[in-house]
C-alpha positions as CSV (number, residue, x, y, z in Angstrom):
1,M,19.1,-65.9,45.6
2,R,16.2,-66.3,43.0
3,P,12.9,-67.3,43.7
4,P,11.7,-70.5,40.8
5,F,11.3,-69.8,37.3
6,L,7.9,-71.3,37.6
7,K,6.9,-69.4,40.9
8,N,7.8,-66.2,39.1
9,F,5.7,-67.2,35.6
10,L,2.3,-68.3,37.0
11,Y,2.6,-65.2,39.3
12,T,3.4,-62.8,35.9
13,V,0.7,-64.6,34.3
14,F,-2.0,-63.6,36.3
15,M,-0.9,-60.5,36.6
16,L,-1.3,-59.8,32.9
17,V,-4.7,-61.2,32.9
18,A,-6.3,-59.3,35.9
19,F,-4.4,-56.0,34.4
20,S,-6.1,-56.9,31.2
21,I,-9.4,-57.7,32.5
22,T,-9.5,-54.2,34.3
23,A,-8.2,-52.4,31.4
24,T,-11.3,-54.0,29.2
25,S,-13.7,-53.4,31.9
26,Q,-12.2,-49.4,31.5
27,W,-12.4,-48.8,28.1
28,Y,-15.8,-50.5,27.8
29,V,-17.6,-48.9,30.3
30,H,-16.1,-45.6,28.0
31,Y,-18.0,-47.0,24.9
32,E,-20.8,-47.9,26.8
33,N,-21.7,-44.4,27.8
34,G,-20.5,-43.0,24.5
35,L,-22.9,-44.9,22.7
36,K,-25.8,-44.3,25.0
37,Q,-25.1,-40.7,24.8
38,L,-24.9,-40.9,21.0
39,K,-28.5,-42.3,21.0
40,Q,-30.0,-39.6,23.2
41,G,-28.5,-36.7,21.0
42,E,-26.2,-35.6,23.8
43,W,-23.3,-35.0,21.2
44,S,-20.4,-33.1,23.4
45,E,-21.0,-35.5,26.2
46,A,-20.8,-39.0,23.5
47,I,-17.7,-37.2,22.0
48,K,-15.6,-37.3,25.4
49,S,-16.8,-40.7,26.4
50,L,-15.9,-41.9,23.1
51,Q,-12.2,-40.3,23.2
52,K,-11.9,-41.9,26.4
53,A,-12.2,-45.1,25.5
54,I,-9.9,-44.5,22.3
55,G,-7.4,-43.1,24.8
56,Q,-7.6,-46.8,26.4
57,K,-8.0,-48.8,23.6
58,Q,-7.0,-47.6,19.9
59,T,-7.7,-50.3,18.3
60,P,-11.2,-51.0,16.6
61,D,-12.3,-55.0,16.8
62,L,-15.3,-56.6,15.8
63,N,-14.9,-59.3,18.6
64,A,-13.7,-57.0,21.3
65,I,-14.1,-58.8,24.4
66,T,-16.4,-56.8,27.5
67,Y,-15.9,-57.5,31.3
68,A,-19.0,-59.8,30.8
69,L,-16.8,-61.9,28.6
70,A,-19.5,-61.0,25.8
71,Y,-18.2,-59.8,22.4
72,E,-19.1,-56.3,21.3
73,E,-18.2,-54.4,17.6
74,Y,-15.3,-51.8,18.9
75,L,-16.0,-48.8,16.5
76,P,-14.9,-45.7,18.6
77,Y,-13.8,-43.4,15.6
78,Y,-16.8,-44.1,13.2
79,H,-19.4,-43.6,16.5
80,L,-17.0,-40.1,17.2
81,G,-17.6,-39.3,13.8
82,C,-21.1,-39.8,13.7
83,A,-21.2,-37.2,17.1
84,L,-19.2,-34.7,15.6
85,F,-21.1,-34.9,11.9
86,F,-24.4,-33.7,14.1
87,L,-22.6,-31.1,15.5
88,E,-22.0,-30.0,12.0
89,D,-18.1,-30.2,12.7
90,Y,-17.7,-31.8,9.6
91,A,-14.1,-31.6,9.0
92,T,-13.1,-33.8,11.7
93,A,-15.6,-36.1,11.5
94,K,-14.1,-36.7,8.1
95,E,-11.1,-37.3,9.8
96,N,-12.8,-39.9,12.4
97,F,-14.3,-41.7,9.4
98,K,-10.8,-41.7,7.4
99,R,-9.5,-43.5,10.8
100,E,-12.1,-46.3,10.9
101,L,-11.5,-47.1,7.4
102,S,-8.0,-47.1,7.5
103,F,-8.2,-50.0,9.8
104,G,-10.2,-52.0,7.9
105,V,-12.1,-53.5,10.3
106,I,-15.6,-51.7,9.9
107,Q,-16.0,-52.7,6.4
108,K,-16.2,-56.3,7.7
109,S,-19.6,-54.6,9.3
110,S,-23.5,-53.7,8.9
111,H,-22.0,-49.6,9.4
112,H,-19.8,-49.9,6.5
113,K,-22.5,-48.7,3.9
114,T,-23.5,-46.1,6.8
115,L,-20.1,-44.9,7.4
116,R,-19.5,-44.2,3.5
117,R,-22.7,-42.1,3.0
118,L,-22.4,-40.2,6.2
119,L,-18.5,-39.6,4.9
120,E,-19.8,-38.4,1.6
121,I,-22.4,-36.0,3.1
122,A,-20.0,-34.3,5.3
123,E,-17.6,-33.5,2.6
124,A,-20.6,-32.2,0.7
125,M,-22.2,-30.5,3.6
126,Q,-18.8,-28.8,4.5
127,A,-18.5,-27.9,0.9
128,Q,-21.8,-26.3,0.7
129,S,-21.2,-24.9,4.1
130,Q,-18.2,-23.1,3.1
131,Q,-20.2,-21.7,-0.2
132,S,-23.3,-20.5,2.2
133,R,-21.4,-19.1,4.5
134,S,-19.3,-17.0,2.0
135,T,-22.7,-16.2,-0.1
136,Q,-24.3,-14.7,3.3
137,A,-21.5,-12.3,4.6
138,N,-21.1,-10.9,1.2
139,Q,-24.7,-10.2,0.3
140,P,-27.0,-10.3,3.8
141,E,-29.2,-7.3,3.1
142,E,-29.6,-8.3,-0.6
143,W,-31.1,-11.7,0.7
144,L,-33.3,-10.6,2.9
145,A,-35.1,-7.8,0.6
146,L,-35.6,-11.1,-1.7
147,L,-37.0,-13.2,0.9
148,R,-39.2,-10.1,1.9
149,A,-40.1,-9.5,-1.7
150,S,-41.2,-13.1,-1.9
151,Y,-43.3,-13.1,1.2
152,Q,-45.3,-9.8,-0.1
153,Y,-46.1,-12.0,-3.3
154,G,-47.1,-14.9,-0.9
155,Q,-49.9,-12.8,0.4
156,G,-50.9,-11.3,-2.9
157,S,-48.7,-8.3,-3.6
158,F,-46.5,-8.9,-6.1
159,P,-43.4,-6.6,-6.6
160,K,-43.1,-5.1,-9.9
161,E,-40.7,-6.5,-12.8
162,S,-38.3,-3.1,-12.3
163,E,-38.3,-3.9,-8.5
164,L,-37.4,-7.3,-8.7
165,D,-34.7,-6.6,-11.1
166,S,-33.5,-3.6,-9.0
167,L,-33.2,-6.4,-5.7
168,L,-31.6,-9.2,-8.3
169,A,-28.6,-6.7,-9.1
170,K,-28.0,-5.6,-5.6
171,A,-27.4,-9.4,-4.7
172,K,-24.8,-9.3,-7.2
173,L,-26.0,-12.6,-8.7
174,D,-24.6,-14.0,-12.5
175,E,-27.5,-14.1,-14.8
176,D,-28.5,-17.5,-15.2
177,T,-29.3,-17.7,-11.1
178,R,-31.4,-13.6,-11.9
179,E,-33.2,-15.9,-14.3
180,Q,-34.2,-19.1,-12.5
181,I,-35.6,-16.9,-9.4
182,R,-37.3,-14.3,-11.8
183,K,-39.0,-18.1,-13.4
184,W,-39.8,-19.0,-9.7
185,F,-41.7,-16.0,-9.0
186,A,-43.6,-16.4,-12.2
187,Q,-44.2,-20.0,-11.5
188,L,-45.4,-19.4,-7.6
189,P,-49.1,-19.9,-7.0
190,K,-50.9,-16.7,-5.5
191,Q,-51.5,-16.6,-1.7
192,Q,-49.2,-19.3,-1.2
193,P,-47.1,-18.0,1.7
194,V,-43.1,-18.4,1.5
195,S,-41.6,-16.9,4.6
196,P,-40.7,-19.8,6.9
197,A,-42.1,-17.8,9.9
198,I,-45.7,-17.4,8.6
199,S,-48.2,-19.5,8.8
200,P,-51.2,-19.5,5.9
201,S,-54.9,-18.4,7.6
202,P,-57.7,-20.8,7.3
203,A,-59.0,-19.5,4.3
204,S,-56.0,-20.2,2.2
205,R,-55.9,-23.8,2.7
206,P,-56.9,-26.1,0.2
207,A,-60.1,-27.5,1.0
208,G,-60.2,-30.9,1.7
209,R,-57.2,-31.5,3.2
210,P,-56.8,-31.8,7.2
211,E,-55.5,-28.7,9.0
212,A,-52.7,-29.9,10.2
213,A,-51.4,-32.1,7.2
214,T,-51.9,-28.7,5.3
215,D,-49.8,-26.8,8.1
216,S,-47.1,-29.1,7.9
217,A,-46.5,-29.2,4.2
218,N,-46.5,-25.4,4.1
219,V,-43.4,-25.4,6.5
220,L,-41.9,-27.6,4.5
221,K,-42.5,-25.8,1.4
222,N,-41.6,-22.6,3.0
223,A,-38.2,-24.4,4.7
224,A,-37.1,-25.8,0.9
225,I,-37.6,-22.4,-0.7
226,T,-35.8,-20.7,1.8
227,A,-33.2,-23.1,1.4
228,Y,-32.9,-22.6,-2.4
229,L,-32.6,-18.7,-2.0
230,Q,-29.6,-18.9,0.6
231,G,-27.8,-21.2,-1.8
232,R,-28.5,-24.8,0.2
233,Y,-29.4,-26.5,-3.0
234,R,-28.7,-29.9,-1.2
235,D,-31.2,-29.1,1.7
236,A,-33.6,-28.1,-0.8
237,L,-33.8,-30.9,-3.1
238,H,-33.9,-33.2,-0.1
239,L,-37.3,-30.9,1.6
240,F,-38.4,-30.8,-1.7
241,N,-38.2,-35.1,-2.3
242,R,-40.2,-35.1,1.2
243,L,-42.7,-33.1,-0.3
244,A,-42.9,-35.3,-3.1
245,Q,-43.6,-38.6,-1.0
246,R,-46.4,-36.7,0.1
247,A,-47.6,-35.4,-2.9
248,P,-46.8,-37.7,-5.8
249,N,-48.7,-35.9,-8.6
250,E,-48.1,-32.4,-8.1
251,P,-46.1,-31.1,-11.0
252,A,-44.4,-28.0,-9.7
253,L,-42.5,-30.2,-7.3
254,A,-40.9,-32.4,-10.1
255,D,-39.7,-28.8,-11.5
256,W,-38.2,-27.9,-8.3
257,Q,-36.5,-31.1,-7.9
258,Q,-35.1,-31.1,-11.7
259,R,-33.9,-27.5,-10.8
260,L,-31.9,-28.4,-8.3
261,R,-30.5,-31.3,-9.6
262,F,-29.4,-29.4,-12.6
263,E,-27.7,-26.7,-9.9
264,L,-26.3,-29.7,-8.0
265,S,-24.7,-31.1,-11.1
266,R,-23.8,-27.4,-12.5
267,L,-21.4,-26.9,-9.0
268,D,-20.2,-30.4,-9.7
269,Q,-21.4,-31.6,-6.3
270,P,-23.1,-35.1,-5.7
271,V,-26.7,-35.3,-5.8
272,V,-27.1,-36.5,-2.4
273,E,-30.0,-36.3,0.7
274,P,-28.3,-34.4,3.7
275,L,-29.5,-35.7,7.0
276,M,-31.8,-32.9,8.6
277,K,-31.8,-32.9,12.4
278,T,-34.4,-30.2,12.4
279,D,-36.9,-31.9,10.3
280,T,-39.2,-33.3,12.3
281,L,-42.7,-33.1,11.1
282,T,-45.9,-33.6,13.2
283,V,-48.0,-35.1,10.3
284,E,-50.8,-37.9,9.8
285,S,-49.1,-40.6,8.2
286,S,-50.3,-44.7,7.3
287,A,-46.8,-45.6,7.7
288,A,-45.9,-48.1,10.7
289,P,-42.8,-47.2,12.8
290,T,-39.5,-48.6,12.2
291,I,-37.4,-50.2,14.7
292,S,-34.0,-51.0,14.8
293,I,-32.0,-53.4,17.6
294,L,-28.2,-52.1,17.7
295,A,-27.6,-54.8,20.5
296,P,-27.1,-57.6,20.7
297,R,-26.0,-57.9,17.0
298,P,-27.4,-61.3,15.2
299,E,-23.4,-62.5,14.8
300,K,-23.1,-61.9,18.7
301,N,-25.8,-63.7,20.3
302,K,-24.1,-65.8,22.8
303,F,-23.9,-65.0,26.4
304,R,-22.7,-66.2,29.5
305,S,-23.9,-63.7,31.8
306,E,-27.8,-63.8,33.7
307,K,-28.7,-60.5,31.7
308,V,-28.1,-58.9,28.4
309,R,-28.4,-55.5,27.6
310,L,-30.7,-54.8,24.6
311,T,-30.6,-51.5,22.9
312,G,-32.0,-49.9,19.9
313,L,-33.7,-47.0,17.9
314,A,-37.6,-46.4,17.6
315,N,-38.8,-43.7,15.0
316,D,-41.8,-42.9,13.3
317,D,-43.2,-39.6,11.1
318,V,-45.8,-39.3,13.7
319,G,-44.2,-40.6,17.2
320,I,-43.6,-43.3,19.1
321,A,-46.5,-44.2,21.9
322,A,-45.1,-46.8,23.6
323,I,-42.9,-50.2,23.5
324,E,-43.3,-53.8,24.4
325,V,-41.0,-56.1,24.9
326,V,-41.7,-60.2,25.0
327,V,-39.4,-62.7,26.2
328,N,-40.0,-66.4,25.3
329,G,-43.5,-65.7,25.0
330,E,-43.8,-63.5,28.2
331,P,-44.3,-59.8,28.3
332,L,-41.5,-58.2,30.4
333,R,-42.9,-56.2,33.3
334,F,-41.2,-52.3,33.9
335,A,-42.4,-49.8,36.7
336,E,-45.9,-51.0,38.3
337,G,-45.9,-54.1,36.5
338,A,-46.7,-52.4,33.2
339,T,-46.2,-54.4,29.7
340,R,-44.9,-51.2,28.1
341,F,-43.3,-48.4,28.6
342,H,-42.8,-45.3,27.0
343,P,-39.9,-44.0,25.0
344,T,-38.1,-40.1,25.7
345,R,-37.6,-38.5,21.8
346,S,-34.4,-37.3,21.3
347,A,-32.8,-34.1,19.6
348,E,-33.0,-35.9,16.3
349,G,-36.5,-37.1,16.3
350,T,-35.9,-40.9,17.3
351,Y,-36.5,-42.7,20.1
352,P,-33.4,-44.8,22.0
353,F,-34.0,-47.6,24.0
354,E,-32.1,-49.7,26.5
355,V,-33.8,-52.5,28.3
356,E,-32.1,-55.1,30.2
357,I,-33.3,-58.7,29.3
358,P,-33.4,-62.1,31.9
359,L,-32.2,-65.0,29.9
360,R,-32.6,-68.6,30.4
361,M,-30.4,-71.3,29.7
362,N,-30.4,-72.3,25.7
363,E,-32.0,-70.7,23.5
364,N,-33.9,-67.3,24.5
365,Q,-37.0,-65.7,21.7
366,I,-37.0,-62.1,22.2
367,A,-39.9,-60.0,20.4
368,I,-39.7,-56.0,20.9
369,T,-43.1,-54.3,19.4
370,A,-42.9,-50.1,18.8
371,Y,-46.5,-48.3,18.8
372,D,-46.8,-45.1,17.0
373,L,-48.9,-42.2,17.7
374,D,-51.2,-42.2,14.5
375,K,-55.2,-42.3,15.1
376,T,-55.3,-45.6,13.6
377,Q,-52.0,-47.2,15.7
378,H,-49.9,-49.0,13.7
379,R,-46.7,-50.9,15.0
380,R,-43.7,-52.5,14.2
381,T,-42.2,-55.8,15.7
382,E,-38.6,-57.0,15.5
383,L,-36.9,-60.5,16.6
384,R,-33.5,-61.6,18.0
385,Q,-32.5,-64.7,19.1
386,V,-29.9,-65.1,22.0
387,F,-28.5,-68.1,23.3
388,R,-27.0,-68.4,27.2
389,R,-24.2,-70.9,27.7
390,P,-23.6,-72.1,30.9
391,P,-21.0,-70.0,33.2
392,L,-17.3,-71.1,32.8
393,Q,-17.2,-73.1,36.2
394,H,-20.0,-75.3,34.9
395,T,-18.4,-76.4,32.0
396,P,-16.0,-79.6,31.4
397,A,-13.2,-77.3,29.7
398,F,-13.3,-75.0,32.8
399,W,-12.4,-78.2,34.9
400,L,-10.4,-79.7,32.3
401,V,-8.1,-76.2,32.5
402,A,-8.4,-75.8,36.4
403,G,-7.0,-79.7,37.2
404,S,-4.5,-78.8,34.6
405,V,-3.6,-75.6,36.5
406,L,-3.4,-77.3,40.0
407,L,-1.1,-80.5,38.4
408,V,1.2,-77.8,36.8
409,I,1.2,-75.9,40.7
410,A,1.5,-78.9,42.1
411,G,4.3,-80.3,39.9
412,A,6.0,-77.1,40.9
413,F,5.6,-77.0,44.4
414,V,6.9,-80.4,44.4
415,G,9.8,-80.1,41.5
416,N,10.9,-76.5,43.7
417,R,11.1,-78.4,47.4
418,L,13.4,-81.1,44.9
419,I,15.6,-78.4,43.7
420,K,15.7,-76.8,46.9
421,Y,16.6,-79.9,48.7
422,R,19.3,-80.4,46.1
423,I,21.0,-77.0,46.6
424,A,21.2,-77.2,50.1
425,F,22.3,-80.9,50.8
426,V,24.2,-82.3,47.9
427,N,25.8,-78.6,46.8
428,R,25.8,-77.7,50.7
429,Y,24.3,-74.2,49.8
430,N,25.3,-71.8,52.9
431,P,24.9,-67.8,51.7
432,Y,26.3,-66.4,55.3
433,I,29.8,-64.9,55.1
434,A,31.7,-64.6,58.4
435,G,34.7,-62.0,58.4
436,A,35.0,-61.0,54.8
437,P,33.1,-57.6,54.1
438,I,30.0,-58.2,52.3
439,R,30.0,-56.6,48.9
440,N,26.8,-57.9,47.9
441,E,23.6,-55.9,48.0
442,E,21.7,-59.0,48.7
443,M,23.2,-59.5,51.7
444,F,23.4,-56.3,53.1
445,F,20.8,-55.8,56.0
446,G,19.7,-52.4,57.4
447,R,21.9,-49.0,58.1
448,Q,19.2,-47.5,56.0
449,F,18.8,-44.6,57.8
450,L,23.0,-43.7,58.1
451,L,23.2,-44.2,54.3
452,E,20.7,-41.5,53.7
453,R,22.1,-39.5,56.2
454,I,25.8,-39.6,54.3
455,L,24.5,-39.0,50.8
456,R,22.5,-36.2,52.0
457,T,25.8,-34.3,53.2
458,L,28.7,-35.6,51.1
459,P,28.1,-32.6,48.5
460,N,29.3,-30.2,50.8
461,N,31.1,-31.9,53.8
462,S,32.9,-35.2,54.9
463,L,32.1,-37.3,57.3
464,M,33.7,-39.7,59.7
465,V,31.9,-43.2,61.0
466,Y,33.2,-44.8,64.3
467,G,32.5,-47.7,65.3
468,P,34.1,-51.0,67.1
469,R,35.7,-53.3,64.7
470,R,33.4,-56.2,63.3
471,I,30.5,-53.6,63.6
472,G,30.1,-53.7,59.5
473,K,32.4,-50.6,58.7
474,T,34.1,-51.6,55.5
475,S,30.8,-53.3,54.1
476,L,29.1,-49.9,54.9
477,Q,32.0,-48.4,52.1
478,F,31.2,-50.8,49.8
479,Q,27.1,-50.5,49.5
480,L,28.0,-46.5,49.6
481,Q,30.4,-47.0,46.5
482,R,27.6,-48.7,44.9
483,L,25.1,-46.4,45.5
484,L,27.3,-43.3,44.9
485,K,27.8,-45.0,41.4
486,E,24.3,-45.5,40.7
487,S,23.1,-42.0,42.1
488,Q,21.3,-39.8,39.4
489,D,22.0,-36.5,41.4
490,P,20.6,-33.2,39.0
491,E,23.3,-31.2,40.5
492,Y,26.4,-33.4,41.2
493,H,28.3,-36.1,39.3
494,F,29.6,-38.2,42.1
495,V,32.9,-40.5,41.4
496,P,34.0,-42.8,44.3
497,V,37.2,-44.1,45.5
498,F,37.6,-47.1,47.6
499,I,40.9,-46.6,49.5
500,D,41.9,-49.3,52.3
501,L,44.7,-48.1,54.5
502,Q,45.5,-51.3,56.5
503,G,49.1,-51.6,56.2
504,I,50.1,-48.6,54.2
505,A,53.1,-47.3,55.4
506,E,53.5,-43.6,55.5
507,E,56.1,-43.4,52.8
508,F,54.4,-44.6,50.1
509,F,50.8,-42.9,51.2
510,F,50.2,-40.3,48.4
511,A,51.4,-42.9,46.0
512,H,48.8,-45.6,47.2
513,L,46.3,-42.7,46.8
514,I,47.0,-42.2,43.0
515,E,47.2,-45.8,42.5
516,E,43.8,-46.4,43.6
517,I,42.4,-43.6,41.4
518,R,44.3,-45.1,38.1
519,E,42.9,-48.1,39.0
520,Q,39.6,-47.5,39.9
521,L,38.6,-44.4,37.4
522,G,39.4,-46.5,33.9
523,P,41.7,-46.2,31.3
524,A,41.3,-42.9,30.6
525,I,42.3,-41.4,34.0
526,A,45.7,-44.1,33.7
527,E,46.7,-43.0,30.2
528,A,46.7,-39.5,31.0
529,V,48.1,-39.9,35.0
530,P,51.4,-42.5,34.9
531,A,52.0,-44.3,38.0
532,P,54.8,-43.6,40.2
533,V,57.8,-44.9,39.2
534,H,59.6,-44.2,43.0
535,R,56.5,-44.6,45.1
536,A,58.8,-43.2,48.2
537,A,59.8,-40.3,46.3
538,Y,55.9,-39.6,45.3
539,G,54.8,-37.3,48.1
540,Y,52.3,-34.1,48.5
541,R,53.2,-32.2,45.6
542,E,53.4,-34.9,42.7
543,F,50.0,-35.7,44.5
544,A,48.4,-32.9,43.9
545,N,49.5,-32.3,40.5
546,D,48.4,-35.2,39.4
547,L,44.8,-34.8,40.8
548,R,44.4,-31.6,39.0
549,S,44.5,-33.9,35.8
550,V,41.9,-36.3,37.0
551,F,39.3,-33.7,37.5
552,G,40.6,-31.9,34.7
553,I,39.5,-35.7,32.3
554,L,36.7,-36.1,34.6
555,Q,35.0,-32.6,33.6
556,N,35.7,-33.0,29.7
557,Q,34.0,-36.6,30.2
558,Q,31.1,-34.9,31.7
559,A,30.8,-32.8,28.8
560,E,31.0,-35.4,26.4
561,K,28.1,-36.9,27.9
562,G,25.8,-33.5,27.5
563,H,25.9,-32.8,31.8
564,A,28.7,-30.0,31.4
565,G,26.6,-27.9,34.2
566,K,26.9,-30.9,36.6
567,K,29.6,-30.6,39.3
568,V,31.7,-33.3,39.8
569,R,32.7,-34.4,43.5
570,L,35.4,-37.0,43.5
571,V,34.8,-38.9,47.0
572,F,37.3,-40.8,48.8
573,L,36.0,-43.5,50.6
574,V,38.8,-44.4,53.2
575,D,38.6,-47.6,55.7
576,E,41.0,-48.0,58.2
577,V,41.9,-44.3,58.3
578,D,43.1,-45.6,62.1
579,E,46.3,-45.8,60.2
580,L,46.7,-42.0,60.1
581,N,47.5,-42.2,64.0
582,R,50.8,-43.5,62.9
583,Y,51.5,-41.3,60.3
584,S,53.8,-38.3,61.2
585,E,51.9,-34.5,61.7
586,R,53.4,-33.0,58.2
587,T,51.7,-35.9,56.2
588,N,48.5,-35.1,58.1
589,Q,48.9,-31.6,57.2
590,R,49.4,-32.2,54.1
591,L,46.5,-34.4,53.4
592,R,44.2,-31.8,55.4
593,A,45.7,-29.0,52.6
594,I,44.7,-30.9,49.8
595,F,40.9,-31.4,51.6
596,M,40.7,-27.9,52.8
597,K,42.6,-25.4,50.2
598,T,43.6,-26.9,46.6
599,F,40.3,-29.1,46.3
600,S,38.1,-27.8,48.7
601,E,35.3,-27.3,45.7
602,T,35.9,-30.9,44.4
603,L,37.0,-33.6,47.2
604,V,35.3,-34.8,50.0
605,A,35.7,-37.8,51.8
606,V,34.0,-40.5,54.2
607,L,36.1,-42.5,56.9
608,T,35.6,-44.9,58.5
609,G,37.8,-46.5,62.0
610,S,37.5,-47.5,65.4
611,N,40.1,-45.9,67.4
612,I,40.4,-42.4,65.6
613,R,37.4,-40.2,67.5
614,K,39.7,-40.4,70.3
615,E,43.0,-39.7,69.1
616,W,41.3,-36.6,67.0
617,E,39.6,-34.7,69.4
618,S,42.6,-33.4,70.5
619,E,43.0,-29.7,69.8
620,S,46.7,-29.9,68.4
621,S,45.3,-32.7,66.1
622,P,45.1,-31.5,62.6
623,W,41.9,-32.9,61.8
624,Y,40.5,-31.2,64.6
625,N,36.7,-30.3,64.2
626,F,37.2,-31.0,60.6
627,F,34.8,-34.1,59.7
628,E,30.9,-34.4,60.8
629,Q,31.9,-37.6,63.5
630,V,28.6,-40.3,63.2
631,P,28.4,-43.4,65.1
632,M,28.0,-46.7,63.2
633,P,24.9,-48.0,65.2
634,E,24.1,-52.2,65.9
635,L,21.8,-53.6,64.0
636,T,18.2,-53.6,65.3
637,R,16.5,-56.4,66.0
638,D,14.3,-56.8,62.7
639,E,17.1,-55.8,60.7
640,A,18.9,-58.9,62.6
641,M,15.9,-61.1,62.0
642,A,15.8,-59.9,58.2
643,L,20.0,-61.0,58.0
644,M,19.1,-64.1,60.0
645,Q,16.1,-65.5,58.0
646,R,15.8,-64.0,54.3
647,P,19.4,-65.5,53.1
648,V,18.2,-68.7,53.4
649,K,14.4,-68.7,53.0
650,G,12.9,-71.3,51.2
651,F,16.1,-73.7,52.3
652,F,15.9,-73.9,56.0
653,K,14.0,-72.4,58.7
654,F,14.7,-70.7,61.9
655,E,12.6,-71.4,64.8
656,P,11.4,-67.9,66.5
657,E,13.6,-69.1,69.7
658,A,16.7,-69.6,68.0
659,A,16.5,-66.8,66.2
660,E,15.4,-64.7,69.3
661,R,18.2,-66.5,71.0
662,I,21.0,-65.6,68.5
663,W,19.9,-62.0,68.4
664,Q,20.1,-61.5,72.4
665,M,23.4,-63.4,72.1
666,S,24.7,-61.2,69.0
667,N,24.1,-57.7,70.4
668,G,23.1,-56.6,67.2
669,R,26.5,-57.4,65.4
670,P,26.3,-58.2,61.9
671,F,29.7,-60.4,62.8
672,V,28.6,-62.1,65.2
673,I,25.1,-63.0,63.5
674,Q,26.8,-64.3,60.4
675,K,29.1,-66.7,62.7
676,F,25.8,-68.4,64.1
677,C,24.1,-68.3,61.0
678,V,27.3,-70.2,59.0
679,R,27.6,-73.0,62.1
680,L,23.6,-73.4,61.9
681,V,23.4,-74.0,58.7
682,N,26.7,-76.1,58.1
683,L,25.0,-78.3,61.1
684,A,21.6,-78.9,59.4
685,I,23.0,-79.9,56.0
686,E,25.5,-82.8,58.5
687,R,22.1,-83.9,60.0
688,R,20.0,-83.3,56.6
689,R,17.6,-81.4,58.1
690,R,16.2,-77.9,57.2
691,R,14.8,-76.5,60.7
692,L,17.5,-75.0,62.7
693,T,16.4,-75.0,66.4
694,A,17.2,-73.2,69.7
695,S,18.9,-76.5,70.9
696,D,21.2,-76.3,67.9
697,V,22.1,-72.3,68.6
698,E,23.1,-73.3,72.4
699,A,25.3,-76.4,71.0
700,I,27.3,-74.0,69.0
701,S,27.3,-70.8,71.1
702,T,30.5,-71.5,72.9
703,E,32.3,-72.1,70.3
704,V,30.9,-69.0,68.3
705,L,31.5,-66.6,71.0
706,Q,35.0,-67.7,72.0
707,D,35.3,-67.8,68.0
708,T,34.4,-64.1,67.7
709,T,36.0,-62.9,70.8
710,G,39.4,-64.5,69.8
711,Q,39.6,-62.8,66.6
712,T,38.1,-59.0,67.8
713,R,40.9,-59.3,70.4
714,A,43.3,-60.6,68.1
715,M,42.0,-57.5,65.4
716,M,42.4,-55.0,68.2
717,A,46.0,-56.2,69.5
718,E,47.4,-55.7,65.9
719,A,45.4,-52.1,65.6
720,G,47.8,-51.2,68.8
């Protein structure tokens, strides 16, 4: 039986939607954590989180759906590249930037220009880093000597020209570089310290400038000159540009900028300003702070949730004192009722923030203001407009869809019942089988433990399953044949052959065996092993020779499939083995020799019969103590209930009293249970009803029990 198509379809759709929502929430959690860690300067942790997100969702998307049914920019490779960039892993950062570009998604976002700039900087920094490492590795002592000389000059102790030439010669520089360093010493004003580790004394500070500003400018200038001496021209240009912004009228700075641009052009490197992670100076500034809202984005400002997470970055040369958030004209309250909160400064010198904003229905106006630490405090305000839509269950579209789904479900239910009614009564549906062995897996119930025991024993031993007639032994052999064909045992390749001995005369016994082998094992065996011409003359020797040929072909077939290491086990599934009791002792002895001597390593058997146990317990029998003997059990109550109810589920229904009565009268014999079920279903079809009652069971019980008893007696008499 197959369940209705529509029921399977709806269930599949439901499971796919549930799985999609679960998977979406998982990648989003990792991505959200990665962004948060990125803003807090936790580069290594951000890399781990973003890699987990990529593992669950590889494709970038400008409109990825999150757990709150909101849309989110999903650009994992870009943010992963940023984290790697700040860890100075420029090569891997470049790979991720280029991979993000390859999807063609970020080109439509506001991050595209930033990515291009970071990619250009990463390429330049990677080349500069390699050059710097090479220079420092080859000339560490010479550069230290030059730095010491520059420091001495800053303290008023200028080295002699011969000493400077000696230092420059040891540094193994080209003539242009030596000349520029000489000019640098000549142009530097005296009493100006060069070493970044030394601060000027109060007496050396220019008059009329604040102490903090003078110290900060000196530190910045020292760092710029040191970067120049170490060959880090790009870093030096960036620092001199910062100095030029603070002192635009100082001609020496312009000379330094021009000199560094010349060096970069001489090295064929683009003139870009790298990001300096450690360039954070405490100076007095008159500029207002900067503030950037990262989420929600202006183009994705519609939500259905009651709250939205607002994230962003604030920055200032001096520092951020506080951040204030106003929602729809009302200040947002934080800890202890305060209207402002103090953000934590990250390792990069920025101030990331994250605030949950409560939303009212429809339009919401959000204003976020950052205040700096200047003596004359400055502030910067950014606005964001967010719309809250009603929940899905409050929208007309939801009820339209829900109503449509309910109508579809109701229609499917009614249609299913009509279809099953037609199948049950018009087509006279009756799946039970009374008399013939069960070949269909769906109609075979119980005996799982017995099957597992047989499969565990077969590689090395044969078995004999005994029990009364109509207990299900033949059906067991068919199920065992199916399981052996489907077996994926790593060590053995099982080749089952079902052999029914009922009515086979002794003189045709060996001919019957080889005929079943040829018929069931395929054309290759049939072509290689000819059929017996005179069946009565085909005996033990002919069968043994043909069986050797069969094993050779089976081994070759395994080798062709690439399983040459597997051991072939030919399994005889012999039913009605009681017939062997009629054969002569000589035939039994020769059959035993095939199992015990000729093919002991490759041939096993599962025998089923009714009276064989009694006959073979005699010590004079050729089969004494040869097989492991296993009784065939009756069905348990649960197995019997499954046999009754499962085949007609959805078509007919057994009342509990009816099923219990059949179980009691059948004693767990599947043949009797099938007989009852066949009659009950036919009776229900005749009366046009689906419920099978206890009174129906009583009405047919006498007829069923007499019929089954008569058939059993007849078969036992026939068996002798």
